[in-house]
PDB file of N, CA, C and O in Angstrom:
ATOM      1  N   MET A   1      35.954   4.537 -19.535  1.00  0.00           N
ATOM      2  CA  MET A   1      35.612   4.568 -17.705  1.00  0.00           C
ATOM      3  C   MET A   1      34.675   5.938 -17.100  1.00  0.00           C
ATOM      4  O   MET A   1      33.869   5.970 -16.170  1.00  0.00           O
ATOM      5  N   LYS A   2      35.169   7.105 -18.097  1.00  0.00           N
ATOM      6  CA  LYS A   2      34.171   8.486 -17.434  1.00  0.00           C
ATOM      7  C   LYS A   2      32.466   8.714 -18.221  1.00  0.00           C
ATOM      8  O   LYS A   2      31.731   9.692 -18.356  1.00  0.00           O
ATOM      9  N   LEU A   3      32.377   7.399 -18.569  1.00  0.00           N
ATOM     10  CA  LEU A   3      31.057   7.259 -19.384  1.00  0.00           C
ATOM     11  C   LEU A   3      30.773   6.734 -18.327  1.00  0.00           C
ATOM     12  O   LEU A   3      30.034   7.596 -17.853  1.00  0.00           O
ATOM     13  N   LEU A   4      30.835   5.621 -17.303  1.00  0.00           N
ATOM     14  CA  LEU A   4      30.415   5.222 -16.646  1.00  0.00           C
ATOM     15  C   LEU A   4      30.486   5.596 -15.441  1.00  0.00           C
ATOM     16  O   LEU A   4      29.931   4.834 -14.649  1.00  0.00           O
ATOM     17  N   SER A   5      31.162   6.859 -14.842  1.00  0.00           N
ATOM     18  CA  SER A   5      30.915   7.076 -13.703  1.00  0.00           C
ATOM     19  C   SER A   5      29.828   8.392 -14.139  1.00  0.00           C
ATOM     20  O   SER A   5      28.821   8.703 -13.504  1.00  0.00           O
ATOM     21  N   LEU A   6      30.219   8.900 -15.103  1.00  0.00           N
ATOM     22  CA  LEU A   6      28.744  10.422 -15.492  1.00  0.00           C
ATOM     23  C   LEU A   6      27.303   9.244 -15.478  1.00  0.00           C
ATOM     24  O   LEU A   6      26.285   9.719 -14.974  1.00  0.00           O
ATOM     25  N   ILE A   7      27.258   8.587 -15.712  1.00  0.00           N
ATOM     26  CA  ILE A   7      26.253   7.389 -15.466  1.00  0.00           C
ATOM     27  C   ILE A   7      25.757   7.123 -14.132  1.00  0.00           C
ATOM     28  O   ILE A   7      24.580   7.079 -13.773  1.00  0.00           O
ATOM     29  N   THR A   8      26.521   6.998 -13.629  1.00  0.00           N
ATOM     30  CA  THR A   8      26.231   6.411 -12.051  1.00  0.00           C
ATOM     31  C   THR A   8      26.150   7.658 -11.338  1.00  0.00           C
ATOM     32  O   THR A   8      25.548   7.568 -10.268  1.00  0.00           O
ATOM     33  N   LEU A   9      26.626   8.883 -11.661  1.00  0.00           N
ATOM     34  CA  LEU A   9      26.946   9.990 -11.264  1.00  0.00           C
ATOM     35  C   LEU A   9      25.462  10.332 -11.573  1.00  0.00           C
ATOM     36  O   LEU A   9      24.824  10.379 -10.522  1.00  0.00           O
ATOM     37  N   GLY A  10      24.564  10.631 -12.873  1.00  0.00           N
ATOM     38  CA  GLY A  10      23.619  10.658 -13.078  1.00  0.00           C
ATOM     39  C   GLY A  10      21.860  10.402 -12.084  1.00  0.00           C
ATOM     40  O   GLY A  10      20.889  10.909 -11.523  1.00  0.00           O
ATOM     41  N   LEU A  11      22.733   8.944 -12.609  1.00  0.00           N
ATOM     42  CA  LEU A  11      21.602   8.139 -11.098  1.00  0.00           C
ATOM     43  C   LEU A  11      21.729   8.429  -9.785  1.00  0.00           C
ATOM     44  O   LEU A  11      20.885   7.953  -9.026  1.00  0.00           O
ATOM     45  N   LEU A  12      22.480   9.014  -9.403  1.00  0.00           N
ATOM     46  CA  LEU A  12      22.697   9.503  -7.857  1.00  0.00           C
ATOM     47  C   LEU A  12      21.982  10.600  -7.931  1.00  0.00           C
ATOM     48  O   LEU A  12      21.001  10.540  -7.190  1.00  0.00           O
ATOM     49  N   VAL A  13      22.094  11.818  -8.668  1.00  0.00           N
ATOM     50  CA  VAL A  13      20.829  12.827  -8.539  1.00  0.00           C
ATOM     51  C   VAL A  13      19.767  12.293  -8.950  1.00  0.00           C
ATOM     52  O   VAL A  13      19.053  11.797  -8.079  1.00  0.00           O
ATOM     53  N   GLY A  14      19.346  12.217 -10.261  1.00  0.00           N
ATOM     54  CA  GLY A  14      18.367  11.395 -10.294  1.00  0.00           C
ATOM     55  C   GLY A  14      17.034  10.784  -9.395  1.00  0.00           C
ATOM     56  O   GLY A  14      15.821  10.806  -9.603  1.00  0.00           O
ATOM     57  N   PHE A  15      17.886  10.230  -8.291  1.00  0.00           N
ATOM     58  CA  PHE A  15      17.355   9.174  -6.929  1.00  0.00           C
ATOM     59  C   PHE A  15      17.565  10.139  -5.873  1.00  0.00           C
ATOM     60  O   PHE A  15      18.276   9.721  -4.960  1.00  0.00           O
ATOM     61  N   ALA A  16      17.027  11.610  -5.729  1.00  0.00           N
ATOM     62  CA  ALA A  16      16.885  12.107  -4.338  1.00  0.00           C
ATOM     63  C   ALA A  16      16.571  11.609  -4.126  1.00  0.00           C
ATOM     64  O   ALA A  16      16.079  10.734  -4.838  1.00  0.00           O
ATOM     65  N   PRO A  17      16.506  11.713  -1.886  1.00  0.00           N
ATOM     66  CA  PRO A  17      15.926  11.103  -1.565  1.00  0.00           C
ATOM     67  C   PRO A  17      14.333  11.462  -0.960  1.00  0.00           C
ATOM     68  O   PRO A  17      14.269  12.618  -0.543  1.00  0.00           O
ATOM     69  N   PRO A  18      13.237  10.797  -0.857  1.00  0.00           N
ATOM     70  CA  PRO A  18      12.078  11.265  -0.588  1.00  0.00           C
ATOM     71  C   PRO A  18      11.694  12.787   0.287  1.00  0.00           C
ATOM     72  O   PRO A  18      10.911  13.736   0.343  1.00  0.00           O
ATOM     73  N   SER A  19      12.660  12.293   0.763  1.00  0.00           N
ATOM     74  CA  SER A  19      12.590  13.080   2.664  1.00  0.00           C
ATOM     75  C   SER A  19      13.003  14.846   2.156  1.00  0.00           C
ATOM     76  O   SER A  19      13.073  15.757   2.980  1.00  0.00           O
ATOM     77  N   ALA A  20      13.207  15.007   0.843  1.00  0.00           N
ATOM     78  CA  ALA A  20      14.117  16.529   0.655  1.00  0.00           C
ATOM     79  C   ALA A  20      12.274  16.990   0.396  1.00  0.00           C
ATOM     80  O   ALA A  20      12.301  18.089  -0.158  1.00  0.00           O
ATOM     81  N   ALA A  21      11.253  16.684   0.536  1.00  0.00           N
ATOM     82  CA  ALA A  21      10.028  17.504   0.338  1.00  0.00           C
ATOM     83  C   ALA A  21      10.103  17.603   1.306  1.00  0.00           C
ATOM     84  O   ALA A  21      10.152  18.793   1.619  1.00  0.00           O
ATOM     85  N   VAL A  22      10.181  16.499   2.661  1.00  0.00           N
ATOM     86  CA  VAL A  22       9.601  17.311   3.946  1.00  0.00           C
ATOM     87  C   VAL A  22      10.813  18.163   4.669  1.00  0.00           C
ATOM     88  O   VAL A  22      10.732  18.861   5.680  1.00  0.00           O
ATOM     89  N   GLU A  23      11.620  17.973   4.087  1.00  0.00           N
ATOM     90  CA  GLU A  23      12.611  18.951   4.677  1.00  0.00           C
ATOM     91  C   GLU A  23      12.285  20.511   4.226  1.00  0.00           C
ATOM     92  O   GLU A  23      13.072  21.324   4.709  1.00  0.00           O
ATOM     93  N   GLN A  24      11.386  20.983   3.488  1.00  0.00           N
ATOM     94  CA  GLN A  24      11.831  22.498   3.135  1.00  0.00           C
ATOM     95  C   GLN A  24      10.708  22.899   3.808  1.00  0.00           C
ATOM     96  O   GLN A  24      10.665  24.120   3.655  1.00  0.00           O
ATOM     97  N   CYS A  25       9.427  22.413   4.716  1.00  0.00           N
ATOM     98  CA  CYS A  25       8.290  23.043   5.426  1.00  0.00           C
ATOM     99  C   CYS A  25       9.328  24.105   6.325  1.00  0.00           C
ATOM    100  O   CYS A  25       9.286  25.333   6.254  1.00  0.00           O
ATOM    101  N   ARG A  26      10.000  23.523   6.942  1.00  0.00           N
ATOM    102  CA  ARG A  26      11.340  23.831   8.060  1.00  0.00           C
ATOM    103  C   ARG A  26      11.656  25.196   7.766  1.00  0.00           C
ATOM    104  O   ARG A  26      11.847  25.985   8.692  1.00  0.00           O
ATOM    105  N   PHE A  27      11.722  25.516   6.694  1.00  0.00           N
ATOM    106  CA  PHE A  27      12.431  26.428   6.432  1.00  0.00           C
ATOM    107  C   PHE A  27      11.556  27.819   6.433  1.00  0.00           C
ATOM    108  O   PHE A  27      12.109  28.916   6.367  1.00  0.00           O
ATOM    109  N   ILE A  28      10.570  27.707   6.490  1.00  0.00           N
ATOM    110  CA  ILE A  28       9.676  28.582   5.953  1.00  0.00           C
ATOM    111  C   ILE A  28       9.402  29.456   7.294  1.00  0.00           C
ATOM    112  O   ILE A  28       8.807  29.030   8.283  1.00  0.00           O
ATOM    113  N   GLN A  29       9.972  30.815   7.137  1.00  0.00           N
ATOM    114  CA  GLN A  29      10.069  31.487   8.449  1.00  0.00           C
ATOM    115  C   GLN A  29       8.548  31.879   8.824  1.00  0.00           C
ATOM    116  O   GLN A  29       8.299  31.584   9.993  1.00  0.00           O
ATOM    117  N   ALA A  30       7.453  32.474   8.126  1.00  0.00           N
ATOM    118  CA  ALA A  30       6.202  32.521   8.649  1.00  0.00           C
ATOM    119  C   ALA A  30       5.452  31.364   9.006  1.00  0.00           C
ATOM    120  O   ALA A  30       5.141  30.484   8.203  1.00  0.00           O
ATOM    121  N   LYS A  31       5.111  31.373  10.440  1.00  0.00           N
ATOM    122  CA  LYS A  31       4.615  30.282  11.310  1.00  0.00           C
ATOM    123  C   LYS A  31       3.402  29.813  10.676  1.00  0.00           C
ATOM    124  O   LYS A  31       3.337  28.629  10.345  1.00  0.00           O
ATOM    125  N   ALA A  32       2.569  30.487  10.496  1.00  0.00           N
ATOM    126  CA  ALA A  32       1.103  30.222   9.987  1.00  0.00           C
ATOM    127  C   ALA A  32       1.401  29.213   8.317  1.00  0.00           C
ATOM    128  O   ALA A  32       0.883  28.205   7.834  1.00  0.00           O
ATOM    129  N   GLU A  33       2.413  30.086   7.918  1.00  0.00           N
ATOM    130  CA  GLU A  33       2.797  29.528   6.366  1.00  0.00           C
ATOM    131  C   GLU A  33       3.884  27.966   6.793  1.00  0.00           C
ATOM    132  O   GLU A  33       3.951  26.969   6.074  1.00  0.00           O
ATOM    133  N   ARG A  34       4.575  28.144   8.035  1.00  0.00           N
ATOM    134  CA  ARG A  34       5.406  26.596   8.471  1.00  0.00           C
ATOM    135  C   ARG A  34       4.030  25.686   8.345  1.00  0.00           C
ATOM    136  O   ARG A  34       3.968  24.714   7.592  1.00  0.00           O
ATOM    137  N   GLU A  35       2.984  26.106   9.141  1.00  0.00           N
ATOM    138  CA  GLU A  35       2.210  25.176   9.915  1.00  0.00           C
ATOM    139  C   GLU A  35       1.298  24.482   8.637  1.00  0.00           C
ATOM    140  O   GLU A  35       1.024  23.284   8.573  1.00  0.00           O
ATOM    141  N   ALA A  36       0.861  25.608   7.552  1.00  0.00           N
ATOM    142  CA  ALA A  36       0.127  25.446   6.362  1.00  0.00           C
ATOM    143  C   ALA A  36       0.496  23.865   5.486  1.00  0.00           C
ATOM    144  O   ALA A  36      -0.180  22.927   5.066  1.00  0.00           O
ATOM    145  N   CYS A  37       2.505  24.363   5.523  1.00  0.00           N
ATOM    146  CA  CYS A  37       2.840  23.407   4.838  1.00  0.00           C
ATOM    147  C   CYS A  37       2.897  21.871   5.376  1.00  0.00           C
ATOM    148  O   CYS A  37       2.764  20.999   4.518  1.00  0.00           O
ATOM    149  N   TYR A  38       3.090  21.461   6.770  1.00  0.00           N
ATOM    150  CA  TYR A  38       3.074  20.676   7.941  1.00  0.00           C
ATOM    151  C   TYR A  38       1.493  19.989   7.481  1.00  0.00           C
ATOM    152  O   TYR A  38       1.233  18.787   7.531  1.00  0.00           O
ATOM    153  N   GLU A  39       0.827  20.753   7.166  1.00  0.00           N
ATOM    154  CA  GLU A  39      -0.764  20.151   7.226  1.00  0.00           C
ATOM    155  C   GLU A  39      -0.489  19.326   6.145  1.00  0.00           C
ATOM    156  O   GLU A  39      -0.191  18.131   6.152  1.00  0.00           O
ATOM    157  N   ARG A  40      -0.655  20.275   4.998  1.00  0.00           N
ATOM    158  CA  ARG A  40      -0.660  19.629   3.839  1.00  0.00           C
ATOM    159  C   ARG A  40       0.150  18.198   3.265  1.00  0.00           C
ATOM    160  O   ARG A  40      -0.274  17.198   2.687  1.00  0.00           O
ATOM    161  N   GLN A  41       1.516  18.617   3.720  1.00  0.00           N
ATOM    162  CA  GLN A  41       2.438  17.049   3.997  1.00  0.00           C
ATOM    163  C   GLN A  41       1.722  15.829   4.545  1.00  0.00           C
ATOM    164  O   GLN A  41       1.545  14.853   3.816  1.00  0.00           O
ATOM    165  N   ALA A  42       1.190  15.855   6.147  1.00  0.00           N
ATOM    166  CA  ALA A  42       0.180  15.338   6.747  1.00  0.00           C
ATOM    167  C   ALA A  42      -0.846  15.150   5.958  1.00  0.00           C
ATOM    168  O   ALA A  42      -0.872  13.920   5.965  1.00  0.00           O
ATOM    169  N   VAL A  43      -1.824  15.516   5.192  1.00  0.00           N
ATOM    170  CA  VAL A  43      -2.759  14.819   4.397  1.00  0.00           C
ATOM    171  C   VAL A  43      -1.961  14.264   3.673  1.00  0.00           C
ATOM    172  O   VAL A  43      -1.891  13.040   3.778  1.00  0.00           O
ATOM    173  N   ALA A  44      -1.034  14.993   2.637  1.00  0.00           N
ATOM    174  CA  ALA A  44      -0.490  13.727   1.461  1.00  0.00           C
ATOM    175  C   ALA A  44       0.175  12.322   2.102  1.00  0.00           C
ATOM    176  O   ALA A  44       0.037  11.267   1.483  1.00  0.00           O
ATOM    177  N   LEU A  45       0.911  12.366   3.393  1.00  0.00           N
ATOM    178  CA  LEU A  45       0.729  11.358   3.831  1.00  0.00           C
ATOM    179  C   LEU A  45      -0.293  10.525   4.095  1.00  0.00           C
ATOM    180  O   LEU A  45      -0.284   9.325   3.822  1.00  0.00           O
ATOM    181  N   GLU A  46      -1.280  11.173   4.674  1.00  0.00           N
ATOM    182  CA  GLU A  46      -2.400   9.962   5.069  1.00  0.00           C
ATOM    183  C   GLU A  46      -2.668   9.500   3.808  1.00  0.00           C
ATOM    184  O   GLU A  46      -2.747   8.274   3.737  1.00  0.00           O
ATOM    185  N   ALA A  47      -2.852  10.190   2.656  1.00  0.00           N
ATOM    186  CA  ALA A  47      -3.503   9.480   1.381  1.00  0.00           C
ATOM    187  C   ALA A  47      -3.149   8.664   0.957  1.00  0.00           C
ATOM    188  O   ALA A  47      -3.871   7.916   0.299  1.00  0.00           O
ATOM    189  N   LYS A  48      -1.599   8.410   1.195  1.00  0.00           N
ATOM    190  CA  LYS A  48      -0.737   6.993   0.399  1.00  0.00           C
ATOM    191  C   LYS A  48      -0.785   5.933   1.403  1.00  0.00           C
ATOM    192  O   LYS A  48      -0.704   4.762   1.033  1.00  0.00           O
ATOM    193  N   ARG A  49      -0.921   6.262   2.761  1.00  0.00           N
ATOM    194  CA  ARG A  49      -1.186   5.025   3.901  1.00  0.00           C
ATOM    195  C   ARG A  49      -2.264   4.424   3.261  1.00  0.00           C
ATOM    196  O   ARG A  49      -3.174   4.946   2.617  1.00  0.00           O
ATOM    197  N   LYS A  50      -2.027   3.174   3.542  1.00  0.00           N
ATOM    198  CA  LYS A  50      -3.631   1.990   3.297  1.00  0.00           C
ATOM    199  C   LYS A  50      -4.888   2.219   4.035  1.00  0.00           C
ATOM    200  O   LYS A  50      -4.844   2.699   5.167  1.00  0.00           O
ATOM    201  N   PRO A  51      -5.410   2.074   3.771  1.00  0.00           N
ATOM    202  CA  PRO A  51      -6.998   1.630   4.188  1.00  0.00           C
ATOM    203  C   PRO A  51      -6.914   0.619   5.329  1.00  0.00           C
ATOM    204  O   PRO A  51      -6.381  -0.474   5.137  1.00  0.00           O
ATOM    205  N   GLU A  52      -7.539   1.031   6.763  1.00  0.00           N
ATOM    206  CA  GLU A  52      -7.439  -0.142   7.443  1.00  0.00           C
ATOM    207  C   GLU A  52      -8.158  -1.536   6.862  1.00  0.00           C
ATOM    208  O   GLU A  52      -9.329  -1.249   6.613  1.00  0.00           O
ATOM    209  N   PRO A  53      -7.994  -2.395   6.675  1.00  0.00           N
ATOM    210  CA  PRO A  53      -8.590  -3.425   6.539  1.00  0.00           C
ATOM    211  C   PRO A  53     -10.209  -3.643   7.178  1.00  0.00           C
ATOM    212  O   PRO A  53     -10.176  -4.117   8.313  1.00  0.00           O
ATOM    213  N   VAL A  54     -11.340  -3.429   6.748  1.00  0.00           N
ATOM    214  CA  VAL A  54     -12.469  -4.035   6.924  1.00  0.00           C
ATOM    215  C   VAL A  54     -12.730  -5.741   7.043  1.00  0.00           C
ATOM    216  O   VAL A  54     -12.765  -6.691   6.260  1.00  0.00           O
ATOM    217  N   TYR A  55     -12.905  -5.497   8.645  1.00  0.00           N
ATOM    218  CA  TYR A  55     -13.466  -7.647   8.819  1.00  0.00           C
ATOM    219  C   TYR A  55     -14.347  -7.493   9.133  1.00  0.00           C
ATOM    220  O   TYR A  55     -14.618  -6.680  10.017  1.00  0.00           O
ATOM    221  N   ASP A  56     -15.379  -8.397   8.389  1.00  0.00           N
ATOM    222  CA  ASP A  56     -16.705  -9.022   8.300  1.00  0.00           C
ATOM    223  C   ASP A  56     -17.171  -8.703   9.996  1.00  0.00           C
ATOM    224  O   ASP A  56     -16.531  -9.176  10.935  1.00  0.00           O
ATOM    225  N   SER A  57     -18.261  -7.917  10.153  1.00  0.00           N
ATOM    226  CA  SER A  57     -18.988  -8.244  11.655  1.00  0.00           C
ATOM    227  C   SER A  57     -19.626  -9.195  12.005  1.00  0.00           C
ATOM    228  O   SER A  57     -20.163  -9.202  13.113  1.00  0.00           O
ATOM    229  N   LYS A  58     -19.719 -10.178  11.193  1.00  0.00           N
ATOM    230  CA  LYS A  58     -20.433 -11.428  11.479  1.00  0.00           C
ATOM    231  C   LYS A  58     -19.451 -12.383  11.283  1.00  0.00           C
ATOM    232  O   LYS A  58     -20.143 -13.333  11.650  1.00  0.00           O
ATOM    233  N   PRO A  59     -18.331 -12.919  10.981  1.00  0.00           N
ATOM    234  CA  PRO A  59     -17.509 -14.209  10.761  1.00  0.00           C
ATOM    235  C   PRO A  59     -18.271 -15.412  10.916  1.00  0.00           C
ATOM    236  O   PRO A  59     -18.052 -16.331  10.126  1.00  0.00           O
ATOM    237  N   MET A  60     -19.281 -15.567  11.969  1.00  0.00           N
ATOM    238  CA  MET A  60     -19.755 -17.167  11.765  1.00  0.00           C
ATOM    239  C   MET A  60     -20.447 -17.310  10.712  1.00  0.00           C
ATOM    240  O   MET A  60     -20.289 -18.359  10.086  1.00  0.00           O
ATOM    241  N   GLU A  61     -21.411 -16.303  10.210  1.00  0.00           N
ATOM    242  CA  GLU A  61     -22.227 -16.050   9.155  1.00  0.00           C
ATOM    243  C   GLU A  61     -21.333 -16.695   7.856  1.00  0.00           C
ATOM    244  O   GLU A  61     -21.710 -17.701   7.254  1.00  0.00           O
ATOM    245  N   SER A  62     -19.948 -15.870   7.485  1.00  0.00           N
ATOM    246  CA  SER A  62     -19.144 -16.073   7.043  1.00  0.00           C
ATOM    247  C   SER A  62     -18.801 -17.424   6.892  1.00  0.00           C
ATOM    248  O   SER A  62     -19.127 -18.046   5.881  1.00  0.00           O
ATOM    249  N   LEU A  63     -18.001 -18.065   8.057  1.00  0.00           N
ATOM    250  CA  LEU A  63     -17.694 -19.450   8.193  1.00  0.00           C
ATOM    251  C   LEU A  63     -18.707 -20.394   7.661  1.00  0.00           C
ATOM    252  O   LEU A  63     -18.245 -21.304   6.973  1.00  0.00           O
ATOM    253  N   GLN A  64     -19.951 -20.369   7.829  1.00  0.00           N
ATOM    254  CA  GLN A  64     -21.010 -21.234   7.650  1.00  0.00           C
ATOM    255  C   GLN A  64     -20.790 -21.206   6.182  1.00  0.00           C
ATOM    256  O   GLN A  64     -20.317 -22.250   5.735  1.00  0.00           O
ATOM    257  N   GLN A  65     -21.074 -20.044   5.133  1.00  0.00           N
ATOM    258  CA  GLN A  65     -21.659 -19.889   4.227  1.00  0.00           C
ATOM    259  C   GLN A  65     -20.394 -20.325   3.294  1.00  0.00           C
ATOM    260  O   GLN A  65     -20.675 -20.942   2.267  1.00  0.00           O
ATOM    261  N   MET A  66     -18.569 -19.960   3.661  1.00  0.00           N
ATOM    262  CA  MET A  66     -17.995 -21.375   3.085  1.00  0.00           C
ATOM    263  C   MET A  66     -17.755 -22.719   3.629  1.00  0.00           C
ATOM    264  O   MET A  66     -16.946 -23.552   3.222  1.00  0.00           O
ATOM    265  N   ARG A  67     -18.521 -22.798   4.541  1.00  0.00           N
ATOM    266  CA  ARG A  67     -18.509 -24.288   4.911  1.00  0.00           C
ATOM    267  C   ARG A  67     -19.419 -24.789   3.876  1.00  0.00           C
ATOM    268  O   ARG A  67     -18.837 -25.789   3.454  1.00  0.00           O
ATOM    269  N   ARG A  68     -20.540 -24.657   3.215  1.00  0.00           N
ATOM    270  CA  ARG A  68     -21.504 -24.286   2.616  1.00  0.00           C
ATOM    271  C   ARG A  68     -21.148 -24.857   1.276  1.00  0.00           C
ATOM    272  O   ARG A  68     -21.525 -25.866   0.679  1.00  0.00           O
ATOM    273  N   ASP A  69     -20.039 -23.599   0.901  1.00  0.00           N
ATOM    274  CA  ASP A  69     -19.409 -23.748  -0.739  1.00  0.00           C
ATOM    275  C   ASP A  69     -18.439 -25.400  -0.734  1.00  0.00           C
ATOM    276  O   ASP A  69     -18.484 -26.153  -1.707  1.00  0.00           O
ATOM    277  N   ASP A  70     -17.747 -25.669   0.335  1.00  0.00           N
ATOM    278  CA  ASP A  70     -16.773 -26.544   0.631  1.00  0.00           C
ATOM    279  C   ASP A  70     -17.808 -28.104   0.280  1.00  0.00           C
ATOM    280  O   ASP A  70     -17.507 -29.107  -0.368  1.00  0.00           O
ATOM    281  N   GLU A  71     -18.951 -27.783   0.945  1.00  0.00           N
ATOM    282  CA  GLU A  71     -19.835 -28.921   0.872  1.00  0.00           C
ATOM    283  C   GLU A  71     -20.092 -29.586  -0.787  1.00  0.00           C
ATOM    284  O   GLU A  71     -19.937 -30.708  -1.269  1.00  0.00           O
ATOM    285  N   GLU A  72     -20.573 -28.222  -1.353  1.00  0.00           N
ATOM    286  CA  GLU A  72     -21.173 -28.321  -2.488  1.00  0.00           C
ATOM    287  C   GLU A  72     -19.958 -28.762  -3.440  1.00  0.00           C
ATOM    288  O   GLU A  72     -20.251 -29.658  -4.231  1.00  0.00           O
ATOM    289  N   VAL A  73     -18.710 -28.303  -3.489  1.00  0.00           N
ATOM    290  CA  VAL A  73     -17.340 -28.491  -4.313  1.00  0.00           C
ATOM    291  C   VAL A  73     -17.456 -30.698  -4.105  1.00  0.00           C
ATOM    292  O   VAL A  73     -17.553 -31.584  -4.954  1.00  0.00           O
ATOM    293  N   TYR A  74     -17.370 -30.734  -2.471  1.00  0.00           N
ATOM    294  CA  TYR A  74     -17.056 -31.992  -2.088  1.00  0.00           C
ATOM    295  C   TYR A  74     -17.968 -32.874  -2.924  1.00  0.00           C
ATOM    296  O   TYR A  74     -17.563 -33.854  -3.550  1.00  0.00           O
ATOM    297  N   LYS A  75     -19.063 -32.511  -2.893  1.00  0.00           N
ATOM    298  CA  LYS A  75     -20.481 -33.410  -3.573  1.00  0.00           C
ATOM    299  C   LYS A  75     -20.057 -33.506  -5.156  1.00  0.00           C
ATOM    300  O   LYS A  75     -19.883 -34.646  -5.585  1.00  0.00           O
ATOM    301  N   SER A  76     -19.879 -32.416  -6.052  1.00  0.00           N
ATOM    302  CA  SER A  76     -19.703 -32.587  -6.992  1.00  0.00           C
ATOM    303  C   SER A  76     -18.104 -33.180  -7.071  1.00  0.00           C
ATOM    304  O   SER A  76     -18.009 -33.792  -8.135  1.00  0.00           O
ATOM    305  N   LEU A  77     -17.187 -33.205  -6.537  1.00  0.00           N
ATOM    306  CA  LEU A  77     -16.034 -34.014  -6.751  1.00  0.00           C
ATOM    307  C   LEU A  77     -16.800 -35.398  -6.638  1.00  0.00           C
ATOM    308  O   LEU A  77     -17.036 -35.837  -7.763  1.00  0.00           O
ATOM    309  N   ARG A  78     -17.300 -36.290  -5.527  1.00  0.00           N
ATOM    310  CA  ARG A  78     -17.843 -37.350  -5.274  1.00  0.00           C
ATOM    311  C   ARG A  78     -18.591 -37.851  -6.564  1.00  0.00           C
ATOM    312  O   ARG A  78     -18.536 -39.029  -6.917  1.00  0.00           O
ATOM    313  N   SER A  79     -19.090 -37.165  -7.049  1.00  0.00           N
ATOM    314  CA  SER A  79     -19.803 -37.759  -8.235  1.00  0.00           C
ATOM    315  C   SER A  79     -19.090 -37.985  -9.684  1.00  0.00           C
ATOM    316  O   SER A  79     -19.502 -38.370 -10.778  1.00  0.00           O
ATOM    317  N   ILE A  80     -18.000 -37.623  -9.245  1.00  0.00           N
ATOM    318  CA  ILE A  80     -16.545 -38.043 -10.576  1.00  0.00           C
ATOM    319  C   ILE A  80     -16.203 -39.503 -10.865  1.00  0.00           C
ATOM    320  O   ILE A  80     -15.313 -40.035 -10.201  1.00  0.00           O
ATOM    321  N   CYS A  81     -16.820 -40.153 -11.766  1.00  0.00           N
ATOM    322  CA  CYS A  81     -16.058 -41.295 -12.088  1.00  0.00           C
ATOM    323  C   CYS A  81     -15.205 -41.539 -11.875  1.00  0.00           C
ATOM    324  O   CYS A  81     -14.510 -40.868 -12.637  1.00  0.00           O
ATOM    325  N   ARG A  82     -14.201 -42.481 -10.918  1.00  0.00           N
ATOM    326  CA  ARG A  82     -12.889 -42.391 -10.853  1.00  0.00           C
ATOM    327  C   ARG A  82     -12.191 -43.910 -11.406  1.00  0.00           C
ATOM    328  O   ARG A  82     -11.724 -44.724 -10.610  1.00  0.00           O
ATOM    329  N   GLY A  83     -12.207 -44.051 -12.388  1.00  0.00           N
ATOM    330  CA  GLY A  83     -11.659 -45.370 -12.462  1.00  0.00           C
ATOM    331  C   GLY A  83     -12.218 -45.573 -14.070  1.00  0.00           C
ATOM    332  O   GLY A  83     -12.028 -46.553 -14.791  1.00  0.00           O
ATOM    333  N   CYS A  84     -12.764 -44.661 -14.300  1.00  0.00           N
ATOM    334  CA  CYS A  84     -13.184 -45.043 -15.510  1.00  0.00           C
ATOM    335  C   CYS A  84     -12.392 -44.910 -16.909  1.00  0.00           C
ATOM    336  O   CYS A  84     -12.910 -45.309 -17.952  1.00  0.00           O
TER     337      CYS A  84
END
């Protein structure tokens, strides 16, 4: 039972909340250093975010290309002997 409680306590301590790094900036007394800390966190957060998806500016051309590809696949399927 002691072993289980020690393991549980170890896991709880090991998984500290990620917001702990965010809390450090507000305890910095010097305003310039505090603002620099917030700026570094903002840059780090921006780097973690996913980039915006890039949409094709010409959707009609993309759609037409997909239709041509589909037609090629359909032609190749029609040429397969279905009862041989």
